[in-house]
Structure formats: C-alpha cells, structure tokens
C-alpha positions as CSV (number, residue, x, y, z in Angstrom):
1,X,0.4,-32.5,-21.9
2,X,-1.5,-30.9,-20.2
3,X,-4.2,-27.9,-20.3
4,X,-6.6,-25.9,-19.4
5,X,-8.0,-22.2,-20.1
6,X,-8.9,-19.6,-18.8
7,X,-11.0,-16.6,-18.9
8,X,-10.4,-13.0,-17.3
9,X,-13.2,-10.7,-17.2
10,X,-12.8,-6.3,-15.6
11,X,-13.6,-5.5,-12.8
12,X,-17.2,-3.5,-13.2
13,X,-16.1,-1.3,-9.8
14,X,-11.4,-0.9,-9.1
15,X,-10.6,-2.2,-5.9
16,X,-9.1,1.2,-4.9
17,X,-10.2,4.7,-6.4
18,X,-7.6,5.8,-9.5
19,X,-7.0,9.1,-7.6
20,X,-5.1,7.0,-5.1
21,X,-3.1,4.8,-7.0
22,X,0.2,6.2,-7.1
23,X,-0.5,6.4,-3.3
24,X,-2.3,2.9,-3.0
25,X,1.3,1.0,-5.1
26,X,4.1,2.9,-3.6
27,X,2.9,2.0,0.1
28,X,1.8,-1.5,-1.0
29,X,5.2,-2.0,-2.6
30,X,6.7,-0.3,0.3
31,X,5.7,-2.4,3.3
32,X,6.0,-6.1,0.9
33,X,10.0,-4.8,0.3
34,X,10.5,-7.6,2.5
35,X,7.8,-9.7,3.4
36,X,9.1,-10.4,6.7
37,X,10.2,-7.6,8.7
38,X,7.7,-5.1,9.8
39,X,5.6,-2.8,8.5
40,X,7.5,-0.2,11.2
41,X,11.3,-1.3,9.2
42,X,10.5,-1.9,5.3
43,X,8.6,2.3,5.6
44,X,11.6,3.0,7.6
45,X,14.4,1.6,5.3
46,X,12.1,3.1,2.4
47,X,10.3,6.7,3.2
48,X,12.7,7.6,5.8
49,X,12.6,9.1,9.6
50,X,10.2,12.5,8.3
51,X,7.8,11.7,5.6
52,X,4.5,12.1,5.9
53,X,3.6,8.5,6.2
54,X,4.1,8.0,10.3
55,X,1.6,11.2,11.0
56,X,-0.5,8.7,8.5
57,X,0.0,5.2,9.6
58,X,-0.8,4.1,13.1
59,X,2.0,3.7,16.4
60,X,-0.4,-0.2,16.6
61,X,-0.2,-0.9,12.8
62,X,3.2,-0.5,12.7
63,X,4.3,-3.9,14.5
64,X,2.8,-5.7,11.3
65,X,3.1,-7.8,8.5
66,X,1.9,-6.3,5.7
67,X,1.1,-9.4,3.9
68,X,-1.5,-9.2,7.1
69,X,-2.8,-6.0,6.5
70,X,-5.8,-5.2,3.7
71,X,-6.1,-3.9,0.6
72,X,-8.7,-1.7,2.3
73,X,-6.2,-0.7,4.7
74,X,-3.5,0.0,2.2
75,X,-6.0,2.7,0.1
76,X,-7.6,4.2,3.5
77,X,-3.9,5.4,4.7
78,X,-2.7,6.1,0.6
79,X,-6.6,8.4,0.6
80,X,-4.7,10.9,3.8
81,X,-1.7,11.2,2.1
82,X,-3.4,12.0,-1.4
83,X,-5.0,14.1,0.2
84,X,-1.6,15.7,2.3
85,X,0.4,16.2,-0.7
86,X,-0.1,17.0,-5.0
87,X,-1.5,13.3,-5.1
88,X,1.9,12.2,-6.9
89,X,5.0,10.1,-4.2
90,X,7.7,11.6,-5.7
C-alpha cells in the first residue's frame, strides 16, 4: 500500500472578488453544462434567449468551448452581470 500526505494552504487573496462569486459560479456551471458543446449552446440552454448574459458575452466568444476560457474571462463577465443586476443570478 502506498500513501501520500498533501498539505494544502489557502491563497492569501481570492481569485475572484467575493461580490461576483454567485455570478461566476452560475456562468461557469452553465458553460460546462455539456463540456463538448459551444458556449452559445450551453448559455442558451441555461439562460434562454432574452437574458442579460447576451449583452455581456461577446459574439466572437460564443463559438468557444468553456474549457478554453481563462477564469479571468468568466470573472469579467460575472462582474459586468453583477453590476447590471441586483448582484444575484436568480
């Protein structure tokens, strides 16, 4: 039997601001709903056609797959959606 010990240390600063965590989580969850589908198809299935997310995500990015996007991109979109709404993705 082989075993290992891993010691995890918390980051000194969070990767995303606490105020945008709800939108960040919701967007990433929607984007990875079906990982092999494009971002457009995943967002459409989650948010529908009239959601404010369509004004935030650039048209050129909609043909991408979720795993190709950096966390900073998701955070930028979440920040814009947080500013445009009451803060929660509802």
